[in-house]
PDB file of N, CA, C and O in Angstrom:
ATOM      1  N   MET A   1       6.234  15.011  -8.231  1.00  0.00           N
ATOM      2  CA  MET A   1       7.250  13.606  -7.984  1.00  0.00           C
ATOM      3  C   MET A   1       5.224  13.760  -6.966  1.00  0.00           C
ATOM      4  O   MET A   1       4.459  14.672  -7.279  1.00  0.00           O
ATOM      5  N   SER A   2       4.988  13.101  -6.294  1.00  0.00           N
ATOM      6  CA  SER A   2       4.081  12.938  -6.032  1.00  0.00           C
ATOM      7  C   SER A   2       4.341  12.709  -4.332  1.00  0.00           C
ATOM      8  O   SER A   2       4.882  11.668  -3.962  1.00  0.00           O
ATOM      9  N   ARG A   3       3.911  13.769  -3.320  1.00  0.00           N
ATOM     10  CA  ARG A   3       4.469  13.800  -1.793  1.00  0.00           C
ATOM     11  C   ARG A   3       3.598  12.303  -1.394  1.00  0.00           C
ATOM     12  O   ARG A   3       4.273  11.475  -0.782  1.00  0.00           O
ATOM     13  N   THR A   4       3.091  12.172  -1.505  1.00  0.00           N
ATOM     14  CA  THR A   4       2.066  11.165  -0.827  1.00  0.00           C
ATOM     15  C   THR A   4       2.228   9.924  -1.022  1.00  0.00           C
ATOM     16  O   THR A   4       1.690   9.140  -0.240  1.00  0.00           O
ATOM     17  N   GLY A   5       3.202   9.323  -2.384  1.00  0.00           N
ATOM     18  CA  GLY A   5       4.010   8.114  -3.052  1.00  0.00           C
ATOM     19  C   GLY A   5       5.356   8.541  -2.492  1.00  0.00           C
ATOM     20  O   GLY A   5       6.247   7.911  -3.060  1.00  0.00           O
ATOM     21  N   LYS A   6       5.720   9.202  -1.779  1.00  0.00           N
ATOM     22  CA  LYS A   6       7.806   8.807  -1.453  1.00  0.00           C
ATOM     23  C   LYS A   6       6.912   8.378   0.077  1.00  0.00           C
ATOM     24  O   LYS A   6       7.137   7.373   0.751  1.00  0.00           O
ATOM     25  N   ALA A   7       6.340   8.962   0.238  1.00  0.00           N
ATOM     26  CA  ALA A   7       6.088   8.046   2.072  1.00  0.00           C
ATOM     27  C   ALA A   7       5.843   6.792   1.908  1.00  0.00           C
ATOM     28  O   ALA A   7       5.054   6.261   1.126  1.00  0.00           O
ATOM     29  N   PRO A   8       7.251   5.859   3.442  1.00  0.00           N
ATOM     30  CA  PRO A   8       6.802   4.728   2.978  1.00  0.00           C
ATOM     31  C   PRO A   8       6.133   4.752   4.156  1.00  0.00           C
ATOM     32  O   PRO A   8       6.092   5.696   4.946  1.00  0.00           O
ATOM     33  N   ILE A   9       5.357   3.188   4.308  1.00  0.00           N
ATOM     34  CA  ILE A   9       3.981   2.682   4.704  1.00  0.00           C
ATOM     35  C   ILE A   9       4.410   1.567   5.850  1.00  0.00           C
ATOM     36  O   ILE A   9       4.558   0.353   5.713  1.00  0.00           O
ATOM     37  N   GLU A  10       4.533   2.252   6.825  1.00  0.00           N
ATOM     38  CA  GLU A  10       5.038   1.166   8.263  1.00  0.00           C
ATOM     39  C   GLU A  10       3.917   0.277   8.744  1.00  0.00           C
ATOM     40  O   GLU A  10       2.735   0.552   8.949  1.00  0.00           O
ATOM     41  N   THR A  11       4.505  -0.732   8.858  1.00  0.00           N
ATOM     42  CA  THR A  11       3.548  -2.655   8.708  1.00  0.00           C
ATOM     43  C   THR A  11       3.851  -2.524  10.825  1.00  0.00           C
ATOM     44  O   THR A  11       4.853  -2.407  11.529  1.00  0.00           O
ATOM     45  N   PRO A  12       1.886  -2.669  11.179  1.00  0.00           N
ATOM     46  CA  PRO A  12       1.983  -2.782  12.706  1.00  0.00           C
ATOM     47  C   PRO A  12       2.691  -3.896  13.060  1.00  0.00           C
ATOM     48  O   PRO A  12       3.367  -4.849  12.673  1.00  0.00           O
ATOM     49  N   LYS A  13       2.056  -3.132  14.267  1.00  0.00           N
ATOM     50  CA  LYS A  13       2.608  -5.738  14.781  1.00  0.00           C
ATOM     51  C   LYS A  13       1.141  -5.915  14.961  1.00  0.00           C
ATOM     52  O   LYS A  13       0.261  -5.293  15.557  1.00  0.00           O
ATOM     53  N   GLY A  14       1.234  -7.629  13.792  1.00  0.00           N
ATOM     54  CA  GLY A  14       0.206  -8.087  13.466  1.00  0.00           C
ATOM     55  C   GLY A  14      -0.464  -7.845  12.396  1.00  0.00           C
ATOM     56  O   GLY A  14      -1.547  -8.416  12.260  1.00  0.00           O
ATOM     57  N   VAL A  15      -0.183  -7.313  11.796  1.00  0.00           N
ATOM     58  CA  VAL A  15      -0.477  -7.095   9.973  1.00  0.00           C
ATOM     59  C   VAL A  15       1.175  -7.844   9.142  1.00  0.00           C
ATOM     60  O   VAL A  15       2.378  -7.596   9.052  1.00  0.00           O
ATOM     61  N   ASP A  16       0.160  -8.847   8.701  1.00  0.00           N
ATOM     62  CA  ASP A  16       1.330  -9.327   7.531  1.00  0.00           C
ATOM     63  C   ASP A  16       0.910  -9.154   6.009  1.00  0.00           C
ATOM     64  O   ASP A  16      -0.144  -9.598   5.552  1.00  0.00           O
ATOM     65  N   ILE A  17       1.589  -8.655   5.489  1.00  0.00           N
ATOM     66  CA  ILE A  17       1.903  -7.462   4.057  1.00  0.00           C
ATOM     67  C   ILE A  17       3.193  -9.685   3.655  1.00  0.00           C
ATOM     68  O   ILE A  17       4.150 -10.341   4.068  1.00  0.00           O
ATOM     69  N   GLN A  18       1.565  -9.676   2.159  1.00  0.00           N
ATOM     70  CA  GLN A  18       2.354 -10.452   1.007  1.00  0.00           C
ATOM     71  C   GLN A  18       2.478  -9.889  -0.412  1.00  0.00           C
ATOM     72  O   GLN A  18       1.527  -9.458  -1.064  1.00  0.00           O
ATOM     73  N   ILE A  19       3.622  -9.932  -0.779  1.00  0.00           N
ATOM     74  CA  ILE A  19       3.229  -9.554  -2.185  1.00  0.00           C
ATOM     75  C   ILE A  19       3.899 -10.578  -3.372  1.00  0.00           C
ATOM     76  O   ILE A  19       5.081 -10.737  -3.675  1.00  0.00           O
ATOM     77  N   ALA A  20       2.606 -11.237  -3.947  1.00  0.00           N
ATOM     78  CA  ALA A  20       3.200 -12.126  -5.190  1.00  0.00           C
ATOM     79  C   ALA A  20       2.292 -12.286  -6.595  1.00  0.00           C
ATOM     80  O   ALA A  20       1.063 -12.212  -6.602  1.00  0.00           O
ATOM     81  N   ALA A  21       2.971 -12.476  -7.566  1.00  0.00           N
ATOM     82  CA  ALA A  21       1.317 -12.142  -8.812  1.00  0.00           C
ATOM     83  C   ALA A  21       1.363 -11.667  -8.513  1.00  0.00           C
ATOM     84  O   ALA A  21       1.264 -11.816  -7.295  1.00  0.00           O
ATOM     85  N   GLY A  22       1.630 -10.021  -9.120  1.00  0.00           N
ATOM     86  CA  GLY A  22       0.737  -8.088  -8.950  1.00  0.00           C
ATOM     87  C   GLY A  22      -0.281  -8.649  -8.222  1.00  0.00           C
ATOM     88  O   GLY A  22      -1.329  -8.498  -8.849  1.00  0.00           O
ATOM     89  N   MET A  23      -0.532  -9.490  -6.720  1.00  0.00           N
ATOM     90  CA  MET A  23      -1.378  -9.474  -6.072  1.00  0.00           C
ATOM     91  C   MET A  23      -0.301  -8.794  -4.390  1.00  0.00           C
ATOM     92  O   MET A  23       0.713  -9.269  -3.879  1.00  0.00           O
ATOM     93  N   LEU A  24      -1.106  -7.602  -4.013  1.00  0.00           N
ATOM     94  CA  LEU A  24      -0.589  -7.453  -2.482  1.00  0.00           C
ATOM     95  C   LEU A  24      -2.076  -7.966  -2.068  1.00  0.00           C
ATOM     96  O   LEU A  24      -3.208  -7.889  -2.547  1.00  0.00           O
ATOM     97  N   THR A  25      -1.270  -8.709  -0.561  1.00  0.00           N
ATOM     98  CA  THR A  25      -2.680  -9.121  -0.086  1.00  0.00           C
ATOM     99  C   THR A  25      -1.728  -8.544   2.081  1.00  0.00           C
ATOM    100  O   THR A  25      -0.686  -8.613   2.733  1.00  0.00           O
ATOM    101  N   VAL A  26      -3.241  -8.037   2.139  1.00  0.00           N
ATOM    102  CA  VAL A  26      -2.854  -7.484   3.874  1.00  0.00           C
ATOM    103  C   VAL A  26      -3.696  -8.135   4.952  1.00  0.00           C
ATOM    104  O   VAL A  26      -4.877  -7.796   4.877  1.00  0.00           O
ATOM    105  N   LYS A  27      -3.426  -8.940   5.893  1.00  0.00           N
ATOM    106  CA  LYS A  27      -4.059 -10.009   6.449  1.00  0.00           C
ATOM    107  C   LYS A  27      -3.584  -9.115   8.173  1.00  0.00           C
ATOM    108  O   LYS A  27      -2.393  -8.935   8.427  1.00  0.00           O
ATOM    109  N   GLY A  28      -4.743  -8.634   9.217  1.00  0.00           N
ATOM    110  CA  GLY A  28      -4.203  -8.219  10.337  1.00  0.00           C
ATOM    111  C   GLY A  28      -5.119  -8.837  11.343  1.00  0.00           C
ATOM    112  O   GLY A  28      -5.242 -10.061  11.373  1.00  0.00           O
ATOM    113  N   PRO A  29      -5.891  -7.915  12.323  1.00  0.00           N
ATOM    114  CA  PRO A  29      -6.690  -9.219  13.616  1.00  0.00           C
ATOM    115  C   PRO A  29      -9.177  -8.884  13.064  1.00  0.00           C
ATOM    116  O   PRO A  29     -10.283  -9.334  13.363  1.00  0.00           O
ATOM    117  N   LYS A  30      -8.145  -7.253  11.684  1.00  0.00           N
ATOM    118  CA  LYS A  30      -9.927  -6.953  11.973  1.00  0.00           C
ATOM    119  C   LYS A  30     -10.187  -8.648  10.350  1.00  0.00           C
ATOM    120  O   LYS A  30     -11.239  -9.157   9.962  1.00  0.00           O
ATOM    121  N   GLY A  31      -9.100  -8.872  10.020  1.00  0.00           N
ATOM    122  CA  GLY A  31      -9.770  -9.620   8.290  1.00  0.00           C
ATOM    123  C   GLY A  31      -8.677  -9.397   7.468  1.00  0.00           C
ATOM    124  O   GLY A  31      -7.587  -9.511   8.028  1.00  0.00           O
ATOM    125  N   SER A  32      -8.673  -9.075   6.149  1.00  0.00           N
ATOM    126  CA  SER A  32      -7.993  -9.626   5.189  1.00  0.00           C
ATOM    127  C   SER A  32      -7.977  -8.849   4.008  1.00  0.00           C
ATOM    128  O   SER A  32      -8.865  -9.175   3.220  1.00  0.00           O
ATOM    129  N   LEU A  33      -7.400  -8.116   3.715  1.00  0.00           N
ATOM    130  CA  LEU A  33      -7.924  -7.515   2.180  1.00  0.00           C
ATOM    131  C   LEU A  33      -7.143  -7.369   1.652  1.00  0.00           C
ATOM    132  O   LEU A  33      -6.093  -7.306   2.291  1.00  0.00           O
ATOM    133  N   ASN A  34      -7.036  -7.155  -0.384  1.00  0.00           N
ATOM    134  CA  ASN A  34      -6.706  -7.924  -1.433  1.00  0.00           C
ATOM    135  C   ASN A  34      -6.135  -6.725  -1.984  1.00  0.00           C
ATOM    136  O   ASN A  34      -6.321  -5.783  -1.213  1.00  0.00           O
ATOM    137  N   LEU A  35      -5.538  -6.418  -2.980  1.00  0.00           N
ATOM    138  CA  LEU A  35      -5.779  -5.305  -3.823  1.00  0.00           C
ATOM    139  C   LEU A  35      -4.707  -5.555  -5.191  1.00  0.00           C
ATOM    140  O   LEU A  35      -3.619  -6.131  -5.180  1.00  0.00           O
ATOM    141  N   THR A  36      -5.405  -4.924  -6.329  1.00  0.00           N
ATOM    142  CA  THR A  36      -4.196  -6.216  -7.972  1.00  0.00           C
ATOM    143  C   THR A  36      -3.336  -4.911  -7.768  1.00  0.00           C
ATOM    144  O   THR A  36      -3.639  -3.853  -7.215  1.00  0.00           O
ATOM    145  N   LEU A  37      -2.246  -5.287  -8.344  1.00  0.00           N
ATOM    146  CA  LEU A  37      -0.965  -3.972  -8.247  1.00  0.00           C
ATOM    147  C   LEU A  37      -0.914  -3.522 -10.484  1.00  0.00           C
ATOM    148  O   LEU A  37      -0.704  -4.232 -11.468  1.00  0.00           O
ATOM    149  N   SER A  38      -1.235  -2.032 -10.295  1.00  0.00           N
ATOM    150  CA  SER A  38      -0.775  -1.723 -11.546  1.00  0.00           C
ATOM    151  C   SER A  38      -0.142  -1.948 -12.038  1.00  0.00           C
ATOM    152  O   SER A  38       0.804  -1.591 -11.337  1.00  0.00           O
ATOM    153  N   ASP A  39       0.556  -2.628 -13.479  1.00  0.00           N
ATOM    154  CA  ASP A  39       2.015  -2.793 -13.887  1.00  0.00           C
ATOM    155  C   ASP A  39       2.602  -1.290 -13.839  1.00  0.00           C
ATOM    156  O   ASP A  39       3.687  -1.191 -14.412  1.00  0.00           O
ATOM    157  N   ASP A  40       2.136  -0.183 -13.309  1.00  0.00           N
ATOM    158  CA  ASP A  40       2.740   0.907 -13.566  1.00  0.00           C
ATOM    159  C   ASP A  40       3.701   1.119 -12.283  1.00  0.00           C
ATOM    160  O   ASP A  40       4.741   1.758 -12.441  1.00  0.00           O
ATOM    161  N   VAL A  41       3.434   0.697 -11.270  1.00  0.00           N
ATOM    162  CA  VAL A  41       4.233   1.216 -10.441  1.00  0.00           C
ATOM    163  C   VAL A  41       4.897  -0.644  -9.714  1.00  0.00           C
ATOM    164  O   VAL A  41       4.300  -1.697  -9.942  1.00  0.00           O
ATOM    165  N   SER A  42       6.223  -0.527  -8.863  1.00  0.00           N
ATOM    166  CA  SER A  42       6.687  -1.065  -8.190  1.00  0.00           C
ATOM    167  C   SER A  42       6.267  -1.546  -6.661  1.00  0.00           C
ATOM    168  O   SER A  42       5.901  -0.622  -5.934  1.00  0.00           O
ATOM    169  N   VAL A  43       6.272  -2.642  -6.180  1.00  0.00           N
ATOM    170  CA  VAL A  43       6.379  -1.962  -4.572  1.00  0.00           C
ATOM    171  C   VAL A  43       6.719  -2.789  -3.705  1.00  0.00           C
ATOM    172  O   VAL A  43       6.398  -3.963  -3.886  1.00  0.00           O
ATOM    173  N   GLU A  44       7.082  -2.606  -3.126  1.00  0.00           N
ATOM    174  CA  GLU A  44       8.646  -3.384  -2.218  1.00  0.00           C
ATOM    175  C   GLU A  44       8.469  -3.398  -0.240  1.00  0.00           C
ATOM    176  O   GLU A  44       8.387  -2.485   0.581  1.00  0.00           O
ATOM    177  N   GLN A  45       8.470  -3.993  -0.192  1.00  0.00           N
ATOM    178  CA  GLN A  45       8.645  -4.554   1.464  1.00  0.00           C
ATOM    179  C   GLN A  45       9.984  -5.002   1.439  1.00  0.00           C
ATOM    180  O   GLN A  45      10.621  -5.755   0.703  1.00  0.00           O
ATOM    181  N   LYS A  46      10.337  -4.060   2.852  1.00  0.00           N
ATOM    182  CA  LYS A  46      11.950  -4.315   3.474  1.00  0.00           C
ATOM    183  C   LYS A  46      11.517  -3.608   4.927  1.00  0.00           C
ATOM    184  O   LYS A  46      10.800  -2.608   4.950  1.00  0.00           O
ATOM    185  N   ASP A  47      12.167  -4.405   6.443  1.00  0.00           N
ATOM    186  CA  ASP A  47      12.135  -4.191   7.117  1.00  0.00           C
ATOM    187  C   ASP A  47      11.059  -3.632   7.722  1.00  0.00           C
ATOM    188  O   ASP A  47      11.045  -2.532   8.275  1.00  0.00           O
ATOM    189  N   GLY A  48       9.918  -4.595   7.587  1.00  0.00           N
ATOM    190  CA  GLY A  48       8.506  -3.710   8.006  1.00  0.00           C
ATOM    191  C   GLY A  48       8.259  -2.547   7.353  1.00  0.00           C
ATOM    192  O   GLY A  48       7.717  -1.500   7.705  1.00  0.00           O
ATOM    193  N   THR A  49       8.647  -2.839   6.553  1.00  0.00           N
ATOM    194  CA  THR A  49       8.254  -0.965   5.623  1.00  0.00           C
ATOM    195  C   THR A  49       7.821  -1.593   4.256  1.00  0.00           C
ATOM    196  O   THR A  49       8.357  -2.580   3.752  1.00  0.00           O
ATOM    197  N   VAL A  50       6.446  -0.658   3.558  1.00  0.00           N
ATOM    198  CA  VAL A  50       6.628  -1.181   1.856  1.00  0.00           C
ATOM    199  C   VAL A  50       6.178   0.180   1.842  1.00  0.00           C
ATOM    200  O   VAL A  50       5.364   0.912   2.406  1.00  0.00           O
ATOM    201  N   THR A  51       7.301   0.208   0.712  1.00  0.00           N
ATOM    202  CA  THR A  51       7.629   1.418  -0.283  1.00  0.00           C
ATOM    203  C   THR A  51       6.947   1.321  -1.871  1.00  0.00           C
ATOM    204  O   THR A  51       6.795   0.215  -2.388  1.00  0.00           O
ATOM    205  N   VAL A  52       6.562   2.552  -2.570  1.00  0.00           N
ATOM    206  CA  VAL A  52       5.618   2.484  -3.821  1.00  0.00           C
ATOM    207  C   VAL A  52       6.740   2.976  -4.394  1.00  0.00           C
ATOM    208  O   VAL A  52       7.372   3.729  -3.653  1.00  0.00           O
ATOM    209  N   LYS A  53       7.359   2.731  -5.862  1.00  0.00           N
ATOM    210  CA  LYS A  53       7.751   3.341  -6.627  1.00  0.00           C
ATOM    211  C   LYS A  53       6.992   3.985  -8.361  1.00  0.00           C
ATOM    212  O   LYS A  53       5.892   4.499  -8.155  1.00  0.00           O
ATOM    213  N   PRO A  54       7.191   3.998  -9.088  1.00  0.00           N
ATOM    214  CA  PRO A  54       6.711   4.309 -10.308  1.00  0.00           C
ATOM    215  C   PRO A  54       7.531   3.759 -11.273  1.00  0.00           C
ATOM    216  O   PRO A  54       8.675   4.212 -11.299  1.00  0.00           O
ATOM    217  N   ARG A  55       7.254   2.923 -12.055  1.00  0.00           N
ATOM    218  CA  ARG A  55       8.121   1.867 -13.019  1.00  0.00           C
ATOM    219  C   ARG A  55       8.645   2.930 -13.797  1.00  0.00           C
ATOM    220  O   ARG A  55       9.870   3.053 -13.792  1.00  0.00           O
ATOM    221  N   ASP A  56       7.587   4.163 -14.835  1.00  0.00           N
ATOM    222  CA  ASP A  56       8.470   4.879 -14.763  1.00  0.00           C
ATOM    223  C   ASP A  56       8.294   6.682 -14.532  1.00  0.00           C
ATOM    224  O   ASP A  56       7.266   7.335 -14.354  1.00  0.00           O
ATOM    225  N   ALA A  57       9.384   7.023 -14.599  1.00  0.00           N
ATOM    226  CA  ALA A  57       8.745   9.103 -13.564  1.00  0.00           C
ATOM    227  C   ALA A  57       8.197   9.520 -14.709  1.00  0.00           C
ATOM    228  O   ALA A  57       7.302  10.350 -14.547  1.00  0.00           O
ATOM    229  N   GLU A  58       8.474   9.174 -15.990  1.00  0.00           N
ATOM    230  CA  GLU A  58       8.373  10.428 -17.532  1.00  0.00           C
ATOM    231  C   GLU A  58       6.775  10.461 -17.527  1.00  0.00           C
ATOM    232  O   GLU A  58       6.049  11.371 -17.927  1.00  0.00           O
ATOM    233  N   ASN A  59       6.347   9.001 -16.866  1.00  0.00           N
ATOM    234  CA  ASN A  59       4.721   8.867 -17.757  1.00  0.00           C
ATOM    235  C   ASN A  59       3.720   9.124 -16.394  1.00  0.00           C
ATOM    236  O   ASN A  59       3.717   8.663 -15.252  1.00  0.00           O
ATOM    237  N   ALA A  60       2.777  10.218 -17.213  1.00  0.00           N
ATOM    238  CA  ALA A  60       1.838  10.940 -16.437  1.00  0.00           C
ATOM    239  C   ALA A  60       0.667   9.436 -16.412  1.00  0.00           C
ATOM    240  O   ALA A  60      -0.468   9.903 -16.499  1.00  0.00           O
ATOM    241  N   GLN A  61       0.609   8.111 -16.338  1.00  0.00           N
ATOM    242  CA  GLN A  61      -0.160   7.574 -15.409  1.00  0.00           C
ATOM    243  C   GLN A  61       0.793   6.307 -14.243  1.00  0.00           C
ATOM    244  O   GLN A  61       0.496   5.602 -13.278  1.00  0.00           O
ATOM    245  N   SER A  62       1.469   6.464 -14.692  1.00  0.00           N
ATOM    246  CA  SER A  62       2.978   5.678 -13.802  1.00  0.00           C
ATOM    247  C   SER A  62       2.910   7.113 -12.202  1.00  0.00           C
ATOM    248  O   SER A  62       2.678   6.759 -11.046  1.00  0.00           O
ATOM    249  N   ARG A  63       3.044   7.881 -12.410  1.00  0.00           N
ATOM    250  CA  ARG A  63       3.298   8.939 -11.548  1.00  0.00           C
ATOM    251  C   ARG A  63       1.561   8.989 -10.769  1.00  0.00           C
ATOM    252  O   ARG A  63       1.636   9.131  -9.548  1.00  0.00           O
ATOM    253  N   ALA A  64       0.675   8.931 -11.099  1.00  0.00           N
ATOM    254  CA  ALA A  64      -0.735   8.938 -10.718  1.00  0.00           C
ATOM    255  C   ALA A  64      -0.992   7.596 -10.173  1.00  0.00           C
ATOM    256  O   ALA A  64      -1.647   7.649  -9.132  1.00  0.00           O
ATOM    257  N   MET A  65      -0.661   6.347 -10.577  1.00  0.00           N
ATOM    258  CA  MET A  65      -0.429   4.801  -9.850  1.00  0.00           C
ATOM    259  C   MET A  65       0.145   5.283  -8.834  1.00  0.00           C
ATOM    260  O   MET A  65      -0.631   5.296  -7.878  1.00  0.00           O
ATOM    261  N   TRP A  66       1.256   5.731  -8.571  1.00  0.00           N
ATOM    262  CA  TRP A  66       2.136   6.099  -7.850  1.00  0.00           C
ATOM    263  C   TRP A  66       1.479   6.381  -6.599  1.00  0.00           C
ATOM    264  O   TRP A  66       1.512   5.595  -5.652  1.00  0.00           O
ATOM    265  N   GLY A  67       0.739   7.760  -6.575  1.00  0.00           N
ATOM    266  CA  GLY A  67       0.275   7.834  -4.710  1.00  0.00           C
ATOM    267  C   GLY A  67      -1.017   7.002  -4.735  1.00  0.00           C
ATOM    268  O   GLY A  67      -1.472   6.627  -3.654  1.00  0.00           O
ATOM    269  N   THR A  68      -1.514   6.750  -5.640  1.00  0.00           N
ATOM    270  CA  THR A  68      -3.450   6.658  -5.394  1.00  0.00           C
ATOM    271  C   THR A  68      -2.189   4.870  -5.086  1.00  0.00           C
ATOM    272  O   THR A  68      -1.638   5.185  -4.031  1.00  0.00           O
ATOM    273  N   THR A  69      -1.635   3.485  -5.457  1.00  0.00           N
ATOM    274  CA  THR A  69      -1.533   2.251  -4.821  1.00  0.00           C
ATOM    275  C   THR A  69      -1.152   3.037  -3.468  1.00  0.00           C
ATOM    276  O   THR A  69      -1.984   3.003  -2.561  1.00  0.00           O
ATOM    277  N   ARG A  70      -0.131   3.635  -3.302  1.00  0.00           N
ATOM    278  CA  ARG A  70       0.281   3.999  -1.747  1.00  0.00           C
ATOM    279  C   ARG A  70      -1.159   4.377  -0.803  1.00  0.00           C
ATOM    280  O   ARG A  70      -1.310   3.623   0.159  1.00  0.00           O
ATOM    281  N   ALA A  71      -1.828   5.058  -0.913  1.00  0.00           N
ATOM    282  CA  ALA A  71      -2.579   5.507  -0.339  1.00  0.00           C
ATOM    283  C   ALA A  71      -3.431   4.325   0.005  1.00  0.00           C
ATOM    284  O   ALA A  71      -3.622   4.229   1.218  1.00  0.00           O
ATOM    285  N   ASN A  72      -3.980   3.424  -0.708  1.00  0.00           N
ATOM    286  CA  ASN A  72      -4.667   2.127  -0.860  1.00  0.00           C
ATOM    287  C   ASN A  72      -4.283   1.710   0.323  1.00  0.00           C
ATOM    288  O   ASN A  72      -4.789   1.910   1.427  1.00  0.00           O
ATOM    289  N   ILE A  73      -2.762   0.737  -0.185  1.00  0.00           N
ATOM    290  CA  ILE A  73      -2.637   0.460   1.003  1.00  0.00           C
ATOM    291  C   ILE A  73      -2.389   0.919   1.791  1.00  0.00           C
ATOM    292  O   ILE A  73      -1.550   0.161   2.278  1.00  0.00           O
ATOM    293  N   GLN A  74      -2.576   2.568   3.077  1.00  0.00           N
ATOM    294  CA  GLN A  74      -2.151   2.772   3.785  1.00  0.00           C
ATOM    295  C   GLN A  74      -3.747   2.842   4.087  1.00  0.00           C
ATOM    296  O   GLN A  74      -4.069   3.293   5.186  1.00  0.00           O
ATOM    297  N   ASN A  75      -4.295   2.620   3.605  1.00  0.00           N
ATOM    298  CA  ASN A  75      -5.545   2.368   4.296  1.00  0.00           C
ATOM    299  C   ASN A  75      -6.303   0.826   4.465  1.00  0.00           C
ATOM    300  O   ASN A  75      -7.242   0.686   5.249  1.00  0.00           O
ATOM    301  N   MET A  76      -5.902  -0.040   3.828  1.00  0.00           N
ATOM    302  CA  MET A  76      -5.736  -1.241   3.426  1.00  0.00           C
ATOM    303  C   MET A  76      -4.987  -1.705   5.643  1.00  0.00           C
ATOM    304  O   MET A  76      -5.534  -2.422   6.481  1.00  0.00           O
ATOM    305  N   VAL A  77      -3.599  -0.849   5.762  1.00  0.00           N
ATOM    306  CA  VAL A  77      -3.235  -0.686   7.064  1.00  0.00           C
ATOM    307  C   VAL A  77      -4.294  -0.943   7.810  1.00  0.00           C
ATOM    308  O   VAL A  77      -4.638  -1.969   8.397  1.00  0.00           O
ATOM    309  N   LEU A  78      -4.883   0.345   7.700  1.00  0.00           N
ATOM    310  CA  LEU A  78      -5.007   0.706   8.827  1.00  0.00           C
ATOM    311  C   LEU A  78      -7.183   0.226   8.698  1.00  0.00           C
ATOM    312  O   LEU A  78      -7.822   0.876   9.526  1.00  0.00           O
ATOM    313  N   GLY A  79      -8.176  -0.852   7.697  1.00  0.00           N
ATOM    314  CA  GLY A  79      -8.875  -1.037   7.965  1.00  0.00           C
ATOM    315  C   GLY A  79      -8.629  -1.898   8.466  1.00  0.00           C
ATOM    316  O   GLY A  79      -9.696  -2.142   9.030  1.00  0.00           O
ATOM    317  N   VAL A  80      -7.614  -3.063   8.889  1.00  0.00           N
ATOM    318  CA  VAL A  80      -7.200  -4.544   9.171  1.00  0.00           C
ATOM    319  C   VAL A  80      -7.097  -4.519  10.929  1.00  0.00           C
ATOM    320  O   VAL A  80      -7.246  -5.454  11.716  1.00  0.00           O
ATOM    321  N   THR A  81      -6.820  -3.241  11.160  1.00  0.00           N
ATOM    322  CA  THR A  81      -6.012  -2.664  12.656  1.00  0.00           C
ATOM    323  C   THR A  81      -7.075  -1.920  13.667  1.00  0.00           C
ATOM    324  O   THR A  81      -7.024  -1.675  14.872  1.00  0.00           O
ATOM    325  N   MET A  82      -8.534  -1.550  12.162  1.00  0.00           N
ATOM    326  CA  MET A  82      -8.840  -0.973  13.587  1.00  0.00           C
ATOM    327  C   MET A  82     -10.281  -0.459  12.953  1.00  0.00           C
ATOM    328  O   MET A  82     -10.497  -0.309  11.751  1.00  0.00           O
ATOM    329  N   ALA A  83     -11.075  -0.258  13.866  1.00  0.00           N
ATOM    330  CA  ALA A  83     -12.620  -0.617  13.609  1.00  0.00           C
ATOM    331  C   ALA A  83     -13.147  -0.255  13.255  1.00  0.00           C
ATOM    332  O   ALA A  83     -13.635   0.071  14.338  1.00  0.00           O
ATOM    333  N   SER A  84     -14.158   0.443  12.177  1.00  0.00           N
ATOM    334  CA  SER A  84     -14.058   1.243  10.858  1.00  0.00           C
ATOM    335  C   SER A  84     -15.008   2.015  11.656  1.00  0.00           C
ATOM    336  O   SER A  84     -15.390   2.809  10.797  1.00  0.00           O
ATOM    337  N   ASN A  85     -15.781   2.382  12.941  1.00  0.00           N
ATOM    338  CA  ASN A  85     -15.788   3.762  13.127  1.00  0.00           C
ATOM    339  C   ASN A  85     -15.050   4.840  13.771  1.00  0.00           C
ATOM    340  O   ASN A  85     -15.296   6.019  14.024  1.00  0.00           O
ATOM    341  N   ALA A  86     -13.652   3.725  14.032  1.00  0.00           N
ATOM    342  CA  ALA A  86     -12.442   4.390  14.669  1.00  0.00           C
ATOM    343  C   ALA A  86     -11.722   5.639  13.620  1.00  0.00           C
ATOM    344  O   ALA A  86     -11.457   6.836  13.734  1.00  0.00           O
ATOM    345  N   ILE A  87     -11.631   4.904  12.883  1.00  0.00           N
ATOM    346  CA  ILE A  87     -10.676   5.593  11.414  1.00  0.00           C
ATOM    347  C   ILE A  87     -11.562   7.338  11.261  1.00  0.00           C
ATOM    348  O   ILE A  87     -11.117   8.421  10.878  1.00  0.00           O
ATOM    349  N   TRP A  88     -12.389   7.094  11.559  1.00  0.00           N
ATOM    350  CA  TRP A  88     -13.039   8.542  11.442  1.00  0.00           C
ATOM    351  C   TRP A  88     -13.941   9.650  12.441  1.00  0.00           C
ATOM    352  O   TRP A  88     -14.726  10.598  12.405  1.00  0.00           O
ATOM    353  N   ARG A  89     -13.075   8.618  13.466  1.00  0.00           N
ATOM    354  CA  ARG A  89     -13.389  10.169  15.376  1.00  0.00           C
ATOM    355  C   ARG A  89     -11.920  10.697  14.735  1.00  0.00           C
ATOM    356  O   ARG A  89     -11.323  11.641  15.253  1.00  0.00           O
TER     357      ARG A  89
END
């Protein structure tokens, strides 16, 4: 089980996340980022949080993409809300 994948992603104020047709879009004050979602995971948005789940928990590829997708979405949220040099301080 992915400990990274289990954690929900909080959507900060001023950030809009849209999920449609296998594409996730994150819009915020610093810009907009897109991610093509893998067929191995499902992504749901509910009550200001985004959760990622593997479609097949027995499949190694699904489990690998679970944590990777969650980390990518979290980094996208940080990227549209913070100045690029503030992330690494």
